KELUM-10828 format. One line per 10 residues: their letters; for each residue x, y, z of N, C-alpha, C. Coordinates in steps of 0.02 Angstrom, whole numbers, plus 50000, padded with zeros to 5 digits. Layout:
// KELUM-10828
a	X/Y/Z/X/Y/Z/X/Y/Z | ...
END
This chain:
// KELUM-10828
xxxxxxxxxx	50640/55530/56676/50690/55481/56693/50735/55464/56633 | 50702/55459/56576/50742/55443/56517/50791/55499/56500 | 50763/55561/56509/50808/55616/56493/50867/55618/56540 | 50858/55599/56604/50914/55597/56651/50967/55546/56630 | 50940/55488/56609/50989/55437/56587/51025/55459/56524 | 50990/55491/56479/51022/55515/56417/51073/55570/56433 | 51054/55614/56480/51101/55667/56499/51164/55640/56530 | 51157/55590/56572/51216/55560/56604/51260/55526/56552 | 51227/55494/56504/51267/55461/56451/51307/55511/56410 | 51274/55566/56396/51309/55617/56356/51367/55645/56396
xxxxxxxxxx	51355/55658/56460/51409/55684/56502/51467/55634/56505 | 51448/55570/56511/51500/55518/56514/51543/55517/56451 | 51508/55522/56393/51546/55523/56330/51589/55585/56324 | 51563/55640/56350/51603/55701/56348/51665/55694/56391 | 51656/55665/56449/51714/55655/56494/51766/55609/56461 | 51740/55556/56430/51787/55509/56397/51824/55545/56341 | 51786/55587/56304/51819/55624/56249/51871/55672/56276 | 51854/55705/56332/51902/55752/56362/51965/55715/56384 | 51955/55658/56417/52012/55619/56441/52055/55595/56382 | 52020/55569/56330/52058/55546/56272/52094/55604/56238
xxxxxxxxxx	52060/55662/56235/52093/55721/56205/52153/55742/56245 | 52145/55740/56313/52202/55759/56355/52260/55711/56347 | 52242/55646/56344/52295/55596/56334/52329/55605/56266 | 52288/55620/56215/52317/55631/56149/52361/55693/56148 | 52338/55745/56182/52378/55806/56185/52444/55792/56220 | 52441/55754/56276/52503/55737/56313/52548/55693/56271 | 52519/55650/56231/52560/55604/56191/52597/55639/56135 | 52565/55692/56107/52594/55723/56048/52619/55794/56060 | 52605/55824/56115/52627/55892/56128/52701/55894/56146 | 52739/55941/56118/52810/55949/56137/52818/55964/56211
xxxxxxxxxx	52766/55992/56243/52772/56008/56314/52776/55945/56357 | 52753/55888/56330/52754/55826/56368/52803/55775/56337 | 52857/55801/56306/52905/55754/56275/52936/55710/56329 | 52954/55648/56309/52974/55597/56358/53047/55576/56353 | 53087/55612/56314/53157/55594/56305/53200/55624/56361 | 53244/55583/56389/53291/55610/56438/53340/55658/56405 | 53367/55706/56441/53420/55748/56412/53479/55706/56388 | 53512/55729/56336/53571/55695/56310/53633/55735/56327 | 53685/55701/56349/53746/55735/56371/53807/55708/56334 | 53852/55753/56314/53916/55735/56284/53971/55771/56321
xxxxxxxxxx	54029/55737/56328/54085/55765/56365/54146/55770/56320 | 54188/55820/56333/54246/55832/56290/54302/55782/56301 | 54303/55750/56359/54357/55703/56375/54328/55633/56382 | 54370/55584/56367/54349/55515/56370/54402/55473/56404 | 54391/55454/56466/54434/55406/56499/54492/55433/56540 | 54519/55492/56521/54578/55518/56555/54568/55593/56569 | 54597/55616/56625/54590/55687/56644/54652/55708/56682 | 54676/55768/56666/54735/55793/56702/54717/55830/56767 | 54653/55831/56783/54629/55863/56844/54650/55936/56847 | 54651/55966/56787/54670/56037/56783/54627/56073/56731
xxxxxxxxxx	54628/56049/56670/54589/56080/56617/54515/56062/56626 | 54470/56107/56605/54399/56093/56614/54375/56035/56570 | 54326/55999/56596/54289/55951/56555/54228/55988/56529 | 54224/55996/56463/54168/56031/56433/54109/55983/56425 | 54053/56003/56455/53993/55962/56454/53939/55997/56413 | 53912/55963/56364/53857/55989/56324/53794/55948/56338 | 53741/55983/56355/53677/55950/56369/53626/55974/56318 | 53589/55926/56290/53541/55942/56238/53473/55912/56255 | 53420/55953/56250/53352/55927/56263/53303/55973/56226 | 53253/55942/56196/53205/55980/56155/53164/56030/56196
xxxxxxxxxx	53153/56015/56260/53112/56060/56301/53153/56107/56344 | 53218/56108/56334/53260/56151/56375/53278/56116/56441 | 53317/56151/56482/53344/56120/56543/53317/56156/56605 | 53293/56117/56652/53268/56145/56715/53325/56149/56767 | 53366/56097/56769/53421/56097/56817/53477/56052/56793 | 53538/56066/56818/53597/56027/56801/53642/56023/56862 | 53669/55964/56873/53713/55955/56931/53770/55908/56912 | 53831/55927/56931/53890/55885/56919/53926/55874/56984 | 53940/55811/56999/53972/55793/57062/54034/55750/57048 | 54091/55768/57079/54152/55729/57074/54157/55685/57136
xxxxxxxxxx	54174/55622/57126/54176/55574/57182/54239/55531/57178 | 54268/55519/57237/54320/55468/57246/54296/55422/57302 | 54332/55369/57316/54309/55325/57371/54305/55361/57438 | 54339/55419/57445/54341/55452/57510/54309/55522/57511 | 54298/55552/57452/54273/55620/57449/54219/55628/57397 | 54181/55682/57405/54129/55698/57356/54120/55774/57354 | 54121/55803/57293/54114/55875/57285/54062/55890/57232 | 54016/55934/57247/53970/55960/57197/54005/56019/57164 | 54021/56012/57100/54061/56064/57066/54019/56108/57020 | 53959/56086/57000/53912/56127/56963/53842/56111/56989
xxxxxxxxxx	53804/56163/57005/53735/56154/57027/53695/56213/57001 | 53664/56203/56943/53627/56256/56910/53553/56239/56910 | 53513/56280/56945/53440/56268/56948/53401/56325/56916 | 53433/56357/56868/53401/56411/56831/53369/56383/56768 | 53302/56379/56765/53270/56350/56706/53288/56389/56643 | 53296/56353/56588/53313/56385/56524/53276/56349/56468 | 53253/56388/56419/53219/56358/56361/53268/56341/56305 | 53332/56354/56316/53383/56338/56265/53385/56262/56254 | 53387/56243/56191/53390/56171/56174/53459/56142/56192 | 53512/56182/56184/53579/56160/56200/53610/56206/56253
xxxxxxxxxx	53641/56176/56303/53676/56215/56354/53743/56183/56368 | 53791/56224/56388/53859/56199/56401/53881/56218/56471 | 53919/56173/56502/53946/56184/56569/54019/56161/56570 | 54059/56192/56612/54128/56170/56622/54134/56139/56691 | 54163/56080/56692/54176/56045/56755/54250/56054/56772 | 54264/56084/56829/54332/56095/56853/54341/56062/56921 | 54403/56049/56941/54414/56022/57009/54387/56070/57061 | 54369/56046/57120/54346/56091/57174/54399/56143/57190 | 54378/56202/57210/54425/56255/57227/54471/56232/57283 | 54536/56244/57270/54586/56227/57320/54609/56155/57317
xxxxxxxxxx	54578/56113/57277/54597/56043/57272/54636/56033/57207 | 54700/56020/57213/54743/56012/57154/54759/55939/57139 | 54755/55897/57190/54768/55826/57181/54718/55786/57222 | 54707/55724/57201/54663/55679/57239/54702/55616/57257 | 54684/55588/57315/54717/55527/57338/54682/55466/57309 | 54681/55464/57242/54647/55410/57207/54671/55410/57135 | 54679/55351/57106/54701/55348/57036/54647/55369/56986 | 54585/55376/57010/54531/55395/56964/54477/55433/57003 | 54435/55468/56966/54377/55501/56995/54316/55483/56953 | 54258/55487/56984/54195/55476/56949/54158/55542/56944
xxxxxxxxxx	54136/55557/56884/54096/55617/56873/54023/55596/56864 | 53980/55618/56910/53908/55602/56907/53872/55662/56879 | 53834/55651/56825/53795/55704/56793/53721/55691/56805 | 53687/55743/56829/53614/55740/56838/53584/55800/56801 | 53537/55787/56757/53506/55841/56718/53431/55827/56711 | 53391/55879/56725/53318/55873/56719/53293/55925/56670 | 53247/55903/56625/53223/55949/56574/53158/55984/56596 | 53133/56027/56552/53073/56067/56567/53008/56032/56546 | 53012/55970/56526/52952/55935/56504/52901/55930/56561 | 52837/55927/56542/52784/55918/56591/52768/55844/56604
xxxxxxxxxx	52808/55802/56573/52799/55730/56582/52818/55710/56653 | 52792/55652/56676/52808/55628/56743/52777/55671/56797 | 52712/55683/56788/52677/55726/56836/52710/55794/56843 | 52728/55822/56786/52757/55889/56781/52827/55894/56811 | 52859/55836/56826/52925/55836/56856/52981/55836/56804 | 52964/55819/56741/53013/55818/56688/53052/55753/56684 | 53092/55746/56633/53135/55688/56623/53203/55701/56653 | 53231/55653/56687/53295/55662/56722/53346/55612/56697 | 53404/55638/56680/53462/55596/56662/53507/55590/56723 | 53529/55529/56737/53580/55517/56788/53631/55470/56758
xxxxxxxxxx	53693/55494/56751/53745/55454/56719/53812/55467/56752 | 53854/55415/56756/53920/55421/56787/53975/55405/56737 | 54030/55444/56742/54087/55435/56698/54150/55430/56741 | 54192/55381/56727/54253/55372/56766/54313/55396/56727 | 54356/55435/56760/54417/55462/56728/54479/55440/56767 | 54527/55413/56729/54593/55400/56757/54628/55467/56765 | 54655/55480/56824/54690/55544/56835/54763/55537/56814 | 54783/55578/56767/54852/55580/56741/54875/55652/56740 | 54920/55670/56785/54943/55739/56790/55016/55748/56768 | 55043/55697/56736/55113/55699/56715/55117/55714/56640
xxxxxxxxxx	55158/55763/56622/55168/55780/56551/55209/55726/56516 | 55200/55718/56450/55243/55672/56413/55317/55690/56420 | 55358/55640/56417/55431/55650/56419/55454/55669/56349 | 55483/55728/56341/55502/55753/56274/55570/55785/56277 | 55615/55765/56231/55682/55794/56227/55709/55789/56157 | 55737/55843/56131/55768/55842/56065/55836/55809/56070 | 55849/55761/56027/55912/55723/56027/55963/55755/55981 | 55942/55774/55921/55988/55805/55872/55948/55841/55820 | 55979/55891/55790/55946/55928/55736/55997/55963/55693 | 55976/55985/55633/56020/56024/55590/56039/56089/55627
xxxxxxxxxx	56098/56114/55612/56121/56175/55644/56081/56236/55620 | 56062/56235/55555/56027/56293/55527/55977/56271/55475 | 55934/56318/55456/55889/56308/55401/55886/56373/55361 | 55887/56366/55296/55886/56424/55251/55816/56435/55225 | 55797/56498/55215/55732/56513/55187/55724/56476/55121 | 55671/56437/55115/55661/56396/55056/55695/56329/55061 | 55728/56315/55117/55768/56255/55124/55740/56204/55173 | 55783/56154/55189/55763/56097/55229/55808/56089/55290 | 55784/56049/55337/55822/56032/55397/55794/55966/55424 | 55823/55942/55478/55799/55879/55509/55801/55887/55585
xxxxxxxxxx	55756/55852/55618/55756/55849/55691/55743/55777/55713 | 55779/55756/55765/55770/55690/55796/55755/55702/55870 | 55704/55669/55897/55685/55682/55966/55658/55619/55999 | 55657/55622/56066/55629/55568/56106/55562/55592/56134 | 55512/55549/56132/55446/55566/56159/55411/55502/56182 | 55392/55500/56245/55356/55442/56269/55307/55461/56324 | 55253/55424/56327/55201/55432/56377/55156/55371/56372 | 55136/55341/56428/55094/55282/56424/55025/55296/56393 | 55005/55359/56394/54939/55377/56366/54946/55426/56309 | 54998/55421/56269/55010/55469/56215/54951/55470/56166
xxxxxxxxxx	54929/55530/56150/54874/55538/56103/54897/55566/56036 | 54940/55616/56037/54963/55646/55974/55035/55671/55981 | 55069/55670/55925/55138/55693/55922/55147/55728/55855 | 55166/55792/55857/55171/55829/55795/55222/55886/55803 | 55239/55917/55746/55285/55973/55746/55247/56033/55717 | 55233/56081/55760/55196/56140/55738/55243/56195/55715 | 55221/56235/55667/55261/56291/55642/55224/56356/55653 | 55260/56411/55644/55230/56477/55652/55185/56497/55595 | 55183/56458/55541/55142/56476/55483/55086/56426/55470 | 55071/56384/55520/55013/56340/55515/55026/56270/55489
xxxxxxxxxx	55083/56256/55462/55099/56190/55438/55117/56144/55497 | 55093/56083/55494/55110/56032/55544/55150/55977/55510 | 55210/55964/55535/55251/55909/55509/55239/55847/55552 | 55238/55790/55519/55226/55726/55553/55292/55688/55558 | 55309/55667/55619/55372/55631/55629/55361/55556/55623 | 55412/55521/55599/55410/55448/55593/55449/55417/55651 | 55428/55356/55672/55468/55320/55721/55539/55310/55695 | 55589/55317/55739/55659/55318/55717/55702/55272/55760 | 55735/55225/55730/55784/55179/55759/55753/55131/55809 | 55724/55157/55865/55693/55113/55913/55637/55149/55949
xxxxxxxxxx	55599/55111/55987/55537/55137/56018/55550/55199/56060 | 55507/55248/56051/55510/55309/56090/55550/55365/56057 | 55578/55351/55998/55617/55402/55962/55585/55415/55894 | 55591/55478/55872/55557/55500/55811/55602/55548/55772 | 55589/55555/55707/55628/55601/55666/55583/55629/55611 | 55600/55689/55589/55562/55720/55534/55605/55770/55497 | 55596/55772/55431/55623/55827/55392/55578/55888/55403 | 55608/55948/55398/55572/56011/55405/55583/56053/55343 | 55538/56100/55330/55545/56142/55271/55520/56213/55286 | 55558/56262/55263/55541/56333/55271/55517/56359/55203
xxxxxxxxxx	55453/56372/55194/55427/56394/55129/55456/56460/55107 | 55465/56467/55042/55492/56528/55013/55450/56589/55031 | 55385/56581/55035/55340/56638/55045/55339/56662/55117 | 55366/56623/55165/55363/56641/55235/55426/56679/55256 | 55416/56734/55293/55473/56776/55312/55511/56750/55373 | 55480/56707/55413/55514/56680/55472/55496/56607/55479 | 55531/56574/55525/55520/56502/55533/55533/56481/55605 | 55485/56447/55635/55496/56412/55698/55461/56345/55693 | 55490/56295/55726/55460/56228/55728/55463/56204/55800 | 55406/56182/55826/55401/56161/55895/55371/56091/55899
xxxxxxxxxx	55407/56045/55931/55381/55978/55941/55330/55980/55997 | 55271/55951/55985/55217/55952/56034/55194/55881/56046 | 55199/55859/56109/55176/55793/56129/55117/55802/56177 | 55062/55768/56163/55002/55776/56204/54974/55707/56221 | 54957/55697/56286/54929/55633/56305/54852/55637/56308 | 54821/55581/56322/54748/55577/56320/54715/55615/56376 | 54754/55632/56428/54727/55670/56483/54731/55745/56471 | 54762/55765/56416/54768/55836/56400/54834/55867/56423 | 54879/55828/56452/54945/55854/56470/54986/55863/56407 | 55024/55917/56405/55061/55934/56344/55132/55955/56360
xxxxxxxxxx	55179/55931/56320/55249/55951/56324/55269/55981/56257 | 55307/56036/56259/55328/56071/56198/55403/56084/56200 | 55434/56078/56142/55506/56092/56137/55521/56121/56068 | 55546/56182/56066/55561/56215/56003/55628/56190/55975 | 55629/56175/55911/55690/56152/55879/55738/56211/55873 | 55799/56205/55902/55846/56262/55902/55884/56270/55837 | 55851/56299/55788/55881/56308/55722/55903/56380/55712 | 55962/56389/55685/55985/56455/55664/55955/56471/55596 | 55923/56528/55590/55889/56546/55527/55936/56584/55481 | 55937/56565/55419/55978/56598/55369/55933/56623/55312
xxxxxxxxxx	55932/56687/55302/55890/56715/55249/55919/56699/55181 | 55877/56700/55131/55900/56692/55062/55857/56737/55018 | 55889/56778/54978/55853/56825/54935/55839/56791/54868 | 55775/56785/54852/55756/56754/54789/55741/56808/54737 | 55750/56789/54675/55741/56835/54620/55669/56858/54613 | 55661/56922/54597/55596/56949/54578/55601/56967/54505 | 55560/56937/54463/55562/56948/54391/55500/56985/54368 | 55510/57043/54337/55455/57081/54307/55451/57062/54234 | 55396/57029/54215/55390/57001/54148/55335/57036/54109 | 55352/57060/54050/55304/57093/54005/55275/57040/53958
xxxxxxxxxx	55210/57031/53961/55177/56983/53918/55176/57007/53846 | 55186/56961/53800/55185/56979/53729/55122/56953/53696 | 55104/56985/53641/55045/56962/53604/55056/56892/53576 | 55117/56878/53555/55131/56811/53529/55120/56757/53582 | 55139/56772/53644/55130/56724/53699/55055/56716/53714 | 55018/56771/53716/54947/56768/53732/54908/56733/53677 | 54927/56746/53615/54891/56716/53559/54914/56645/53544 | 54972/56627/53571/54999/56561/53559/54986/56513/53616 | 55033/56512/53664/55030/56463/53718/54967/56471/53761 | 54950/56533/53778/54892/56543/53821/54828/56523/53785
xxxxxxxxxx	54821/56542/53722/54762/56522/53684/54756/56446/53680 | 54813/56413/53670/54814/56340/53666/54790/56309/53732 | 54818/56333/53787/54800/56305/53852/54728/56321/53871 | 54705/56381/53852/54636/56401/53868/54585/56355/53835 | 54603/56326/53779/54559/56278/53745/54559/56210/53779 | 54609/56198/53823/54616/56133/53854/54587/56130/53925 | 54588/56186/53961/54571/56185/54032/54498/56205/54043 | 54465/56169/54086/54395/56184/54101/54387/56250/54138 | 54439/56271/54176/54435/56334/54213/54428/56395/54168 | 54449/56389/54105/54445/56446/54058/54389/56438/54008
xxxxxxxxxx	54346/56388/54018/54290/56378/53972/54244/56440/53971 | 54229/56465/53912/54185/56523/53905/54219/56590/53915 | 54285/56591/53928/54322/56653/53938/54358/56670/53873 | 54344/56729/53845/54374/56749/53781/54429/56800/53789 | 54427/56839/53842/54477/56891/53852/54546/56860/53864 | 54595/56880/53825/54661/56849/53829/54695/56858/53897 | 54691/56919/53924/54723/56932/53988/54688/56894/54045 | 54623/56889/54039/54586/56851/54090/54603/56777/54085 | 54611/56752/54024/54633/56682/54015/54700/56671/54049 | 54747/56717/54036/54813/56711/54066/54809/56711/54142
xxxxxxxxxx	54771/56757/54169/54764/56763/54242/54736/56699/54272 | 54685/56671/54241/54655/56609/54266/54705/56552/54264 | 54742/56547/54208/54791/56492/54202/54848/56502/54252 | 54872/56563/54258/54929/56576/54301/54912/56569/54375 | 54849/56581/54394/54830/56580/54464/54784/56521/54481 | 54724/56519/54451/54675/56468/54469/54698/56398/54449 | 54718/56390/54385/54740/56325/54362/54802/56303/54401 | 54849/56350/54410/54910/56334/54448/54892/56311/54519 | 54847/56347/54551/54827/56329/54619/54795/56260/54622 | 54751/56246/54574/54720/56180/54572/54771/56125/54562
xxxxxxxxxx	54818/56137/54517/54871/56087/54504/54916/56077/54565 | 54933/56132/54599/54977/56127/54657/54943/56094/54716 | 54877/56102/54720/54841/56067/54774/54847/55992/54766 | 54841/55968/54704/54851/55897/54691/54920/55875/54713 | 54970/55914/54694/55040/55898/54712/55049/55898/54787 | 55023/55949/54821/55033/55955/54893/54998/55899/54931 | 54938/55881/54908/54902/55826/54940/54940/55760/54935 | 54966/55747/54876/55003/55684/54865/55067/55682/54905 | 55103/55738/54906/55170/55738/54937/55169/55755/55012 | 55110/55761/55041/55105/55774/55113/55102/55710/55153
xxxxxxxxxx	55096/55654/55121/55088/55590/55156/55155/55567/55185 | 55152/55541/55246/55211/55517/55281/55198/55447/55307 | 55244/55402/55294/55236/55333/55317/55239/55329/55393 | 55205/55279/55421/55207/55266/55493/55261/55214/55510 | 55295/55189/55459/55346/55138/55470/55407/55168/55504 | 55444/55127/55541/55504/55150/55575/55560/55164/55525 | 55595/55218/55534/55652/55236/55492/55715/55211/55526 | 55753/55170/55491/55816/55145/55519/55876/55181/55488 | 55866/55209/55428/55920/55246/55396/55891/55289/55340 | 55928/55342/55324/55908/55386/55269/55971/55419/55244
xxxxxxxxxx	55993/55398/55185/56057/55420/55159/56052/55432/55083 | 56015/55484/55062/56004/55494/54990/56067/55518/54954 | 56073/55497/54893/56126/55523/54850/56104/55590/54822 | 56150/55632/54800/56130/55696/54769/56086/55683/54708 | 56039/55727/54697/55992/55720/54641/56019/55755/54579 | 56030/55714/54526/56050/55741/54460/56004/55710/54409 | 55944/55736/54399/55895/55703/54357/55907/55707/54282 | 55949/55755/54261/55958/55766/54189/56033/55771/54174 | 56058/55723/54137/56129/55722/54120/56148/55785/54080 | 56200/55819/54104/56223/55881/54071/56169/55935/54069
xxxxxxxxxx	56122/55931/54116/56069/55981/54118/56095/56049/54141 | 56074/56101/54107/56092/56169/54124/56032/56206/54152 | 56044/56246/54203/55989/56283/54234/55964/56338/54186 | 55898/56340/54177/55869/56393/54135/55819/56435/54173 | 55801/56415/54235/55756/56456/54277/55767/56434/54349 | 55765/56484/54393/55780/56473/54464/55720/56449/54504 | 55734/56415/54558/55683/56399/54608/55668/56462/54650 | 55605/56472/54667/55586/56527/54710/55579/56594/54674 | 55587/56595/54609/55581/56657/54570/55510/56684/54577 | 55503/56745/54601/55437/56777/54607/55425/56816/54543
xxxxxxxxxx	55378/56793/54502/55366/56821/54437/55304/56867/54439 | 55314/56929/54418/55261/56979/54417/55249/57000/54345 | 55187/56994/54321/55173/57003/54250/55137/57070/54237 | 55153/57100/54180/55120/57161/54157/55109/57156/54082 | 55067/57203/54057/55052/57203/53985/55036/57274/53963 | 55079/57302/53921/55069/57367/53890/55047/57420/53941 | 55086/57426/53993/55072/57477/54044/55027/57455/54100 | 54994/57400/54094/54952/57373/54148/54997/57332/54194 | 55010/57360/54253/55057/57329/54299/55022/57278/54345 | 55063/57231/54368/55040/57182/54418/54975/57147/54398
xxxxxxxxxx	54973/57125/54336/54914/57089/54313/54905/57023/54350 | 54961/56991/54365/54960/56927/54398/55030/56912/54424 | 55035/56866/54471/55102/56847/54495/55101/56774/54517 | 55159/56745/54522/55165/56675/54543/55237/56661/54563 | 55246/56611/54605/55312/56588/54623/55330/56526/54582 | 55390/56525/54557/55414/56467/54519/55444/56417/54569 | 55409/56361/54580/55426/56317/54636/55467/56256/54615 | 55510/56265/54566/55554/56211/54545/55615/56240/54511 | 55659/56196/54491/55719/56216/54455/55712/56191/54383 | 55715/56237/54335/55709/56217/54265/55778/56199/54237
xxxxxxxxxx	55782/56139/54208/55845/56113/54180/55833/56094/54107 | 55882/56106/54065/55876/56087/53994/55942/56058/53970 | 55937/56011/53924/55998/55981/53895/55986/55974/53819 | 55963/55916/53798/55948/55904/53728/55873/55894/53720 | 55850/55897/53658/55779/55885/53644/55760/55815/53668 | 55707/55811/53708/55683/55748/53737/55740/55711/53773 | 55774/55749/53814/55829/55720/53853/55804/55670/53905 | 55843/55616/53918/55822/55565/53966/55825/55590/54038 | 55772/55577/54076/55768/55596/54146/55775/55533/54188 | 55819/55535/54238/55830/55476/54280/55814/55490/54353
xxxxxxxxxx	55797/55436/54388/55786/55441/54460/55854/55434/54495 | 55875/55485/54529/55940/55482/54563/55939/55438/54624 | 55880/55431/54655/55871/55387/54712/55809/55344/54701 | 55810/55285/54730/55754/55240/54722/55692/55266/54757 | 55635/55238/54739/55572/55258/54771/55513/55228/54737 | 55454/55255/54753/55392/55230/54724/55356/55285/54686 | 55331/55269/54627/55294/55317/54588/55224/55325/54619 | 55209/55384/54643/55144/55396/54675/55097/55438/54632 | 55122/55464/54576/55081/55501/54529/55115/55499/54461 | 55075/55487/54409/55103/55486/54341/55046/55500/54292
xxxxxxxxxx	55028/55565/54290/54972/55587/54248/54986/55657/54223 | 54949/55680/54173/54951/55751/54156/54921/55791/54213 | 54952/55847/54229/54927/55889/54284/54932/55963/54265 | 54885/55984/54221/54879/56054/54204/54942/56086/54178 | 54962/56142/54210/55020/56179/54187/55085/56140/54193 | 55086/56087/54234/55146/56047/54243/55154/55994/54189 | 55103/55987/54147/55107/55938/54093/55110/55868/54120 | 55142/55823/54082/55149/55753/54103/55197/55751/54163 | 55173/55723/54219/55207/55734/54282/55214/55670/54324 | 55272/55638/54323/55284/55585/54372/55309/55614/54438
xxxxxxxxxx	55288/55584/54494/55311/55604/54560/55336/55542/54596 | 55394/55547/54628/55424/55491/54663/55425/55504/54738 | 55403/55454/54776/55409/55455/54849/55473/55419/54868 | 55521/55457/54897/55585/55428/54917/55586/55407/54990 | 55530/55413/55024/55527/55396/55095/55546/55455/55139 | 55527/55450/55202/55544/55501/55253/55514/55569/55236 | 55459/55570/55198/55425/55632/55180/55458/55671/55125 | 55506/55641/55088/55542/55675/55034/55516/55650/54966 | 55496/55698/54923/55469/55681/54858/55505/55722/54804 | 55508/55694/54743/55532/55732/54686/55480/55729/54630
xxxxxxxxxx	55475/55784/54592/55428/55786/54536/55464/55809/54473 | 55436/55789/54416/55469/55800/54352/55416/55824/54302 | 55414/55890/54289/55362/55920/54248/55380/55930/54176 | 55328/55936/54133/55332/55952/54062/55359/55894/54020 | 55356/55833/54045/55385/55776/54009/55349/55764/53942 | 55388/55743/53893/55359/55725/53828/55336/55652/53830 | 55375/55610/53864/55358/55539/53872/55370/55520/53945 | 55328/55476/53970/55337/55451/54039/55341/55375/54035 | 55392/55346/54066/55405/55274/54061/55382/55236/54122 | 55350/55269/54170/55330/55235/54232/55256/55248/54246
xxxxxxxxxx	55227/55204/54287/55157/55210/54305/55151/55213/54381 | 55095/55239/54405/55083/55242/54476/55086/55172/54507 | 55121/55167/54562/55131/55103/54595/55196/55070/54579 | 55231/55092/54525/55296/55063/54507/55349/55081/54559 | 55393/55034/54571/55454/55049/54611/55510/55063/54562 | 55548/55115/54575/55603/55132/54530/55669/55129/54569 | 55722/55112/54533/55789/55107/54563/55830/55168/54544 | 55881/55181/54584/55926/55237/54569/55958/55226/54501 | 55957/55278/54459/55986/55274/54393/55937/55252/54339 | 55876/55234/54358/55827/55211/54309/55796/55270/54272
xxxxxxxxxx	55790/55264/54205/55756/55316/54167/55682/55313/54180 | 55652/55372/54194/55581/55375/54209/55541/55414/54156 | 55574/55458/54119/55538/55500/54071/55588/55536/54025 | 55561/55579/53981/55601/55622/53938/55576/55693/53942 | 55621/55741/53936/55601/55811/53939/55555/55828/53881 | 55517/55884/53890/55471/55902/53836/55440/55970/53844 | 55382/55978/53812/55347/56043/53809/55276/56039/53835 | 55258/55984/53868/55189/55977/53891/55173/56027/53946 | 55110/56048/53950/55091/56096/54001/55112/56166/53983 | 55128/56205/54034/55144/56277/54028/55219/56285/54015
xxxxxxxxxx	55243/56258/53960/55315/56261/53943/55324/56292/53875 | 55373/56338/53871/55387/56372/53808/55444/56341/53769 | 55483/56299/53803/55539/56266/53770/55550/56198/53803 | 55581/56152/53767/55594/56085/53793/55639/56089/53854 | 55612/56067/53912/55652/56068/53973/55619/56025/54027 | 55652/56018/54083/55626/55982/54141/55614/56032/54198 | 55553/56031/54224/55539/56067/54286/55549/56018/54343 | 55603/56026/54380/55622/55979/54433/55605/56009/54501 | 55564/55973/54538/55543/55997/54604/55558/55947/54658 | 55574/55972/54717/55583/55930/54777/55537/55957/54831
xxxxxxxxxx	55501/55912/54864/55455/55931/54915/55467/55892/54980 | 55459/55926/55035/55462/55895/55101/55393/55901/55133 | 55359/55844/55140/55292/55843/55169/55247/55897/55138 | 55247/55901/55072/55202/55946/55038/55226/56017/55029 | 55287/56032/55049/55315/56100/55042/55374/56098/54994 | 55372/56141/54942/55427/56144/54894/55489/56173/54928 | 55546/56141/54916/55610/56165/54944/55662/56172/54890 | 55717/56204/54906/55770/56218/54857/55801/56154/54831 | 55793/56137/54767/55825/56077/54741/55901/56080/54747 | 55930/56141/54745/56003/56147/54747/56032/56115/54810
xxxxxxxxxx	55996/56119/54865/56021/56088/54927/56028/56012/54918 | 55976/55981/54891/55975/55909/54884/56016/55884/54824 | 56046/55932/54787/56091/55914/54733/56164/55921/54755 | 56174/55940/54818/56241/55955/54845/56261/55902/54896 | 56313/55863/54880/56336/55810/54924/56355/55836/54993 | 56390/55891/54997/56412/55919/55061/56353/55943/55102 | 56305/55975/55068/56246/55999/55106/56208/55941/55136 | 56198/55889/55097/56161/55830/55122/56197/55801/55183 | 56263/55797/55180/56300/55768/55237/56296/55815/55298 | 56311/55878/55287/56314/55925/55344/56246/55934/55378
xxxxxxxxxx	56192/55934/55340/56127/55952/55367/56079/55894/55379 | 56093/55837/55349/56046/55781/55355/56081/55718/55382 | 56125/55689/55342/56151/55623/55360/56197/55624/55421 | 56236/55677/55430/56278/55680/55490/56236/55688/55553 | 56180/55723/55548/56134/55729/55605/56105/55661/55623 | 56086/55623/55572/56060/55556/55583/56113/55512/55616 | 56175/55516/55592/56228/55476/55621/56240/55495/55694 | 56240/55559/55709/56250/55581/55778/56193/55557/55823 | 56133/55561/55797/56075/55539/55835/56078/55464/55849 | 56100/55425/55801/56107/55352/55810/56154/55336/55867
xxxxxx	56210/55371/55869/56260/55359/55922/56229/55373/55991 | 56195/55430/55995/56165/55450/56060/56110/55400/56081 | 56068/55380/56034/56013/55335/56050/56038/55266/56069 | 56088/55241/56033/56114/55175/56047/56153/55171/56113 | 56173/55228/56139/56207/55229/56204/56158/55229/56262 | 56095/55239/56249/56045/55244/56303/56014/55176/56318
END
């Protein structure tokens, strides 16, 4: 009798241990995970009832089934019903309108998502997500029309466009180009109108600019700016490096720049300075000068830029310089992205138009470098200065002295490297130094646009 009672007790303890072990296994085994599937959607709040809604479902145990249903007060359509079990942790589905249904008699639709995972939790039924999302249906494209623009743009040059764009659900407004640059337009004159300067980089063989307006539902309107393209042939200079230059200026700069630390070979030093250091310096410049204000533009009428009194040109903008050394061809190359001007030793440099100093520091090969923001995405820079009279954050007036010419940076003689940039792209300074060009291509377009806008 005792042995029977002892045997029953042992069996009881074994059963308890088995149950506890099973419960522990269920509590900690990935096969019994208890998290509902997680879902993310590509659209939020608005839908054009045309483009797919991309649905991503994520679950640690994979997905057993997925179902998407579109509903209005009067109709209901199952648009996705996938019951193929998968062990993939992440799965994607596209939700499209029902076949043959292009419009709905309702201002909105509800998207119901149901997803069940492969977990053995819930009596082996898995965890189920049920969630609903409401979308306002918007099938109308933004209203977009070009009001005025420059007649032409020259390679390496600038232009302007003024346009109207409105939509109650506007999400983005930009100007796309064929070479990847996006120009940002500023509000212009009154609500619903915008304007932007444009720039055709020297290195690009062609140019197109297209205004793109997109609303939150995914509707898009596009309008290409009708510009006549004018080519411009820039100088190609084949330059033979001298020992005096390598042992002098390059050796001096190599001791200053961290990019050439530990490099003893003279030609390698030159290559690093001419390419890597230049690229690093220009990235700083491009980042600073790509910024565009969100404030409304009511007028833009710059005076011609004459930064150096009696300054004479000593190097062209856009010059493509190709370097060689004692028979070694094409050692390195670079584009000269400014106009070099010289007058007297430490000649005074003035701001031809007012603006704000957004940079005033040494910048590698550019030496001491003040940069002025003149508004509307237009910037000027002044390289190789010996002295700088302004600091970042200063406001400067037209005619105010800002610096003196010099030899700082990658300069062989006392001069000013004068650059003009439009939203981070270097453009021909000669255009902005020409009163007639400014009127024909910029200010007259603005005046014409004002007349048209004020009549509406």
